[in-house]
N, C-alpha and C positions, 0 to 999 in steps of 0.2 A: 359247353356252358361257362366254363371259366373265361374262354376268350371273348364271349359275348359281354360278360360283365365287365371285363377290363375295357373292351371297346366302348361300353356305355359310359364308364367313368372317364374314358379318355375324351368323349365327345361333350361330357357335361364341362370338363376343365376348360375354361377359356371361352365357353360359349356364351357367357354373359357380358362380355366386354362390351358389345353394342348397346346392349339394354342398360348397362351402368352408364355408358356415355349419354344416352338419351335421358336417363333419369337425372343425371347431373345437370344436363342442359335445362330441364324443367325446373329444378330445384334453383337454379341461378336466377329464374324468373320468379321465385316465391310460388311456383305451382308444386308444392310438395306431395298433395294428394295424387296429382298425376305422376310424379317421380316414383311414389309408392306403388301405384297401380301399374306402371310400366315394368317393375320388377316382378310383380305378382303375375302379370299376363306372360311374362318371359318364363315362369316356372319355377321361381326361386325357391317356393316352399316345398317343392317336390325334389329339389336338388340336394347335393351334399358339397357344394362349392361354398368354401369358407368366404372367399372374397365377395361373392354374391351376397351372401347372408350378411356380411359386415355392411355393405352398401345398403341393404334392405334395412338393417338396424339404424343406420345413420339417417337414411330418408324418413323412416318412420318417427325417428326422434325430432328431426326438424319440423315434420308435420305437426306432431304433438305440441311443440313449442309454439308453434304458429297459431294453432287452434286455441290453445290456452291464452295467448296473447290477445287474440280476437274475442275472447269471451264465450266461445263456442263449447269449451270443455272447462268445467269448474267443479270445485269441491271434491268429493270422493271420486268423481269420475276422472278427475285428472291424475290421482293416485293409479287407479286402475289402468289409465293410458300409459303411464310410465311403467308399470309393470308388464304390460304388453311389449314395450320396447325392450325391457330388461329379458323377457322370455326369447326375443329374437336374437339377442347376443348370447344368451345361455346356449341356444342351439348352436350358433356359429363357433362357440369355444368348443364344442365336442368334435368339430371337423378338422380334418388333416390341413395344416397350413395356417390355422388361425394365428393372427399376431397379438402381440401384447395389448395393442389398442382395443381389442376386443374386450378384455377384462376391464380396462379402464373405462370404457363406455357403458359396460354392463354394470359397473360398480356405481357409475354417475346416475344411471336410470334408477337404481334402487335407492340412491340417495334423494332423488327427486321424488320417488314414491314414499318417502319418509321412513323407508326401512334401512336405517342406519347400520343396525347390526349385520345384516346380510350385505350391505354394501361394503363394510369392512371386512367381512369373510371373503367376499369376491375378489377383492384386491389383494387379500393375504394369499389366496388360492392362485392368483396370477403370479404373484412373486415366487411362489414355489416353481412354477414353470419357467418364468423370465426373471431370474433373480438378479439380473443385471439391468433391468429396464428402469431407466429414470422416469419414464412416463408413468409407470405403476407406482414407483416411489412417491412421486409428487401427488398422485391421486390418493394414496395412503396417508400422506400428510393433510391432504385437504379433508378427507372423512375424519381423521382424528381431531381436525380442528372443530368440525361439527360435534363431534362427540364431546369434546372439551367444552364448548359453549353450552351444550345442554346440561352438563355437570354443573357449571357456574350457575345457570338459571335455576337449578334444582336447589341450590344452596349447598353444593358439595365442592368446595374451593380446593381441597386436596386432591379430589379426583380430578378436576379441572386442570390443576397443574401438572399432574402426572401425564394426562392426555396431550396438553400442550408440549411438554417436553418430548414426548413420543413423536409428535407432529414436526418439531423442530429437527429431531434426529433423522426423521424421514426426508425431509428437504436437504438436509446436509448430506445425506447418503445419495440424494438425486444429484447434487452438486459434484460429488466425487465420481458418480457414474457417468455423467455427461458434462465434461470439464469445459467445453466450448459453448455450452448453452447458457443463455441469460435466464432462461424461465425458472429453474429451481431457485437461483439467487433471488428473484424477485418474489416468489412465493415464501421464502424465508424471510425476506424483509418485510413483507406485508404481516406475516405472523408476529415478528418481533416488534414491529410498530403497534400492533393491536396490544400486545402484552403491555407496552409501554404505556399506552393511553388507560388501559385497564387499571394499571397500578396508580392511576391518578398522576402520572407523568413523574413518577419517583424512581421508577427502575432505570437507572442510567446505563445498566449493562445491556438491557434489551434495546434501548435507544441507540448506544454505540453500535450493537450488533446490526440493527436494522439498517443504519446508514452504511455499514461496511458491506452488508449484503447487496444493496442496490448499487453501490459502487462496483462491486465484484461483477454483477450483471452487465453494468455499462461497459467495462473493461473487457469483458469476454465477447460480448456480441452488441454493439451499439445499436445495430439495425433491430435487434429483438427486444429493444427497450423502448416503450412509449413515453415520451417526455412529459405528456399530458397526465398519465398515470402517476409519474413520479411526483408532479407538481401537487396533484390531488392528495396524495398520500402525505408527502413530507412538507409541503408548503416551502417557506424560505429555506428550510434545512435541506431541501433538495437541490439547491444551487450547485454544490459540488458534483452531484451526480449530472446535472444538466450541462455542467462544464465539460465533463468528460465526453458525454454524447456529442457536443458541438465539436470537441477537439478531433473526435474520430469521424464524425460525419459533417464537415464544414458547409456543405451545400444543402443539408437538411433544413429547410425553412422553418417547419413547425417547431423544431427545438429552440430556435432564437425566439419565436413567439412565446413558447411556454416560458422561457427564462425571462423575456421581457415582462410578461404578464405578472411573474413572481416579484420582480423588481418593482413593478408599478403598484401592486399590492403591499409593498414595504413602505410606500410613502415617498414624499418629495426629496427626502435625503439621498435617494437613489435615482434621481431624474436622470443623470447623464447615463446610467447603465439601461434605464428604460429606454431612452432616446436611441442609443446606439444598437440595441437590439432590435427595436422596430423598424429602424432604418433599414438594417440588415434585411429584415422580413421583406421590405419594399424593393430592396436592391435584387434579392434573389427572386422574387415574384411581385412584379408591380401590380398585379391584380388583387393583392391583399389589401385593398384601400380602407378596410376597416381597421387596418393598423393605425390609421390617423387618429382615430378615437383616443387610444392610449397616448399617442404623442400630444393630442391637443390637451386632454384633461391633465396629464402628467406635467405639461409646461405650465398649465394655469395653477396647478397647486404649487409648483416650484416658485412662480411668480408671487403667489401670496405668501409663501414662507420667507421670501427675500424681502417682500414689503415689510413683514413683521420685524425682520432684523435691521431694517433701514438701509439695505442695500439697494439704492434706487437705480444705479446703471444697470446691474445685472437683473433687477426687477423687470426693467422695461425690455431687456433682451428676451428674458422668458415671456413675458406678454406678447411681445411681437411674434415669437415662435408660436405661441397658442393661438393667436389670430390666424397666422398661415395654415397651421395644422387644422383648426376647426373649419376653415373655408375648404380644405382638401376633403375633409371628412363629410362636410354638408353636400359638398357637390355630388357625391354618389348616395348618401345615406340621410338626406335631410328629411324626407317623409318619415323614415323609420325612427330617427332621433325625435321627431316631433311626437310620434305615438308614445314613445318612451317617456318624455318629460310630462306629457299629459296625463300620465298616471298618477303624478303627485299633484296635490292641491297648488294651484298658482304656478305649477312647474314651467307651463309655456310662457307665462308672463315674465318670470324671472330669467328663464334662459333668453328670451327675447331682449331683456335689458342687458344681459352680459354679451350677447353678440353685437348689439349696438354700440356699447362700450368698447368692445375689442376692434370694431371697424375703425375707430380712429388711431389704432395702433398697427395699421395693415396697409398694404399698397391698395390702389383703387380697385383693381380686378378682385382681389379676396375681399375687400370691404363691400363691394356689391353683393357677392355670395352671401356674406353674414348679413347684410341688411335685407335682402330678399327673404331670407330665411326668418329673420326677426319680424318683417312685415306680415309674413304668412302666419307665424306663430301668435302674433298679437296684431290683428288689422286695426286695432283702435289706437295703436302706438304711433302718436304724432310725431314724436322725436325722431323715430326710426324712418318714418315716410320722409322728412325733411332731409336728413342724413343721405337717404338713399337718392333723393332728387339731386343733391350736391354732387354725389359721387357719379351719378348718370351724367350730369352736366359737363364735369370736368374729364369724362372719357368719350365725348363726342355723341352721347345718346339723348340728343335734345328732346326728341319726342317722349320718350320714356321719362326724362327728367319732367317735362311739363306735366304728365299724368301724375307722377309722384308728388310734385308741388301742390296740384289740385287736391290730392287726398290728403296732404299735410294741412292744406288751407282749410279744408272742410272739417278736419278735426281739431284745428286751432285758429278758428276765424278771426280771432283778435289779436293775433301776433303779427307786429309790424314788421319783423325780419322776414317772416314767412312771406307776407304780402309783397315785400320788395323783391325778394329772390324769384318768387312766381312771376312777377312782371318782368324781370330780367330775361327770362327764357323767351317771351314773346319779342321783346325789345332787341336783344342782341343776338339771339341764337335762331330763331325762327323767322324774325322779320315779318311777323303777322300779329293781327289783333292789336293794333296800337291803342285803339280806343280802351281795350281791356287792360293793357298794360298802364295807360294813364290813369285809369280809375284805381287800379292797385296801388300805384304810387302816392297817388292823393290820399287814399285810405291809410296807407302806412305813415304818411306824414302826420295826418290828423290823430291817427291812434297814438302814435309815438309821443307827441306833443301833450295830449291829453293824460297819458300814463305818467309823464315827468310832472306835469303841472299839478296833478291830483295826488301825487305821492303813491302811485299804483306800483312803481317798479320795485321789485324784490331785491333784498340784498344780494349783491353779486352779480347781478343783472344788468346793472347800469351801463357797462361799456357795450353791451350787446344792443340795448335798446337805442343809445346814443349813436352807435354806428349804423343802426338801421335808419334812423331818422337822417342822418348825413347823407348816406347812400341813396335813399329815396329821392331827397331834394336834387342830388347832383343828376341822378338818373332821369328825373322829370325834366330838367333843363336840357340834358342832351337829347331826350326824345323830341322835345318841342323843336330843337335846332335840327334835328333829322340825323343825329350822330348815332351811328350803329357800332361805334368801336368801344368795346368794354374795356375799361381799365383807365 
């Protein structure tokens, strides 16, 4: 009989490997219910296998989270569901070979069920069994933080301070227990930064301690630190931590992204840092073309700043960079950006004006991208259509230029310059519709002369109207002579 019992236990040990593998595969596809059922069908609830019960708890916990997130479990039912998860881990804890993570997960399930007292008791019991477990120490700190927040909300600041101090001690113990892990350092940093803000940003000790903790985590294990989390928590003060992450992982593109975003948020004084980091992002991963937004807007802000300072030379360099980067951004994200600007009143119209203006500071290819976007954003923007037609013309796209001039003329039918330039495409580029070209030249001449005679020319527009009149007269003579050479 003893032999039979030993044989049964031997058969149970390791017999769940396949079921656990199958359950994990289902969970990876978010089929958590299937994962749980797979373990049940394998007989986990009739076994004494700690590994299988631990997997059962993990899958049940994931299924519970998923169902709560989907709204299928809510209210008191959610607490009951987490208590069911806790029961599974409690069963696992009584079995031979149960690891420290069982108590961690058991405690977390109790915390999710709003049973903070038993959550803390569970983790304390785990520490009795695994006194050197950094995992349990961190969970202890996490629960104590919850206790402290509750005390603070109940108007018990002294109790809250004591519990926060206990939580800090737990995280520091975890740092000692796991000297190569970044995780306890990060948890300590989050705690101290919370205390710093709760003090109205007056607790300099907590502030300095938080920065030191985050730095310690980055130095211990850069791969274990999420640069985005650092930026979210510390903002600009996270730059030294991001510097360490980049120093230790020079090929990790996201850390340059987070540092560049931080510099971008600090304004145009930090344009060179913003530029360098996002150019590095694109060097490491050319597919990250949304980086061009930060380069474009950052250069634009820098240009405006330099303009305010009267630095004309560098201002123009910044605006030229902005034009290039906006074109590169709009090339991939034009429709997305249009949706974004349209969320603000007149946002599309203002953005169209900006892109039209920047086109004059770019090369022809980039200018076309900017102007195509501007005419899409504001189809009634005659000036952008006129400029687009000119850019098309000078890049050998005569048919497109003709269509753009037609639209510009439709929107501004009394503009003599547009009439002349519209006719030029027929006359010199397409060599078609001479009658249409002649009519446009004649109308341009008549309209320009009338504007000058009647005093209709606006201040600052004199040269443009006079040029349109002169060009239309010269072009009309050349058309009559059969001259197709422009210039």
